[in-house]
N, C-alpha and C positions, 0 to 999 in steps of 0.2 A: 513886946507883946508875947504872952505865954500861949502855949497850944490851947489851953482852956479858954483864954480870952478870945483868941481867934475863932475857935469853934462856937463860942457864944455869939460873937458878932455876925458870923456867917449864918447861923441858925436864925437869929433875929431878922437878918436881911431877907432870907428866904420867906419867912413868915410874913413880913411886911409886904414884899412883892406879891406873894400869893394872895393875900387879902385884898390888895389894891386891884388885882385882876378878878376878884370875886370867885376864886377857886377854893374849894375845900381841900383839906389834907387828903381825903379819899380820892378826889378827882385828880389832884396832882400825882398821887401815887399811881393811879391807873395810867396817866400820861407818861410816867417814867418807868412803868413796869415794875413798880415797887408797891409794897402794901402800905396802908395808911399809917400803921405803927412805925414803919421805918422813917417816913416823912416826919412824924411826930417826934421821934427820937433825935433826928437831925435838928429840927426846929428848936427843941428844948435842950440842945447841946449835950445829950446823953451819949451820942456817938458822933464821931467825926466822919464826914463824907469824904470819899476819895475824889480825886480830880475828875474821873470819868462820871461819877454820880452827879457831881456839881454841874458838869457839862450837860448831862441829860436833863437835870432840873432846869437849867437856864433855857434849853431848847423848849421844854414843856411850857415855860413861862413866856416864850417868844421874845427872849432877850439874848444878848451875847454874854458869854461867860465873864468877860471883863466887867460888865455892868452888874452882874451878880456879886462879883468880888469887890465892888466899889464900896467897901465898908467905911471908908473915912467920911463919906457923905451920907451916912445911914439915914439921916432925918430929911434929906432933900431928894426925894425920889422924883424921877422925871416922868 
């Protein structure tokens, strides 16, 4: 898997989890102390989030980091 493919899968995973929780990009940004545009860039794989940012996003979504990174089962959310 390339860096771009991984970034795409993680961005899609964040978007899917966020929508399942009924949270907007702006709300997730506030919970993570990031702006909406930063969340949008991550979700649309325009930027790669560092591990700490992924950790903060996972906590804001009330999930563990390993669940956020579970990209192999992207279509089977718990």
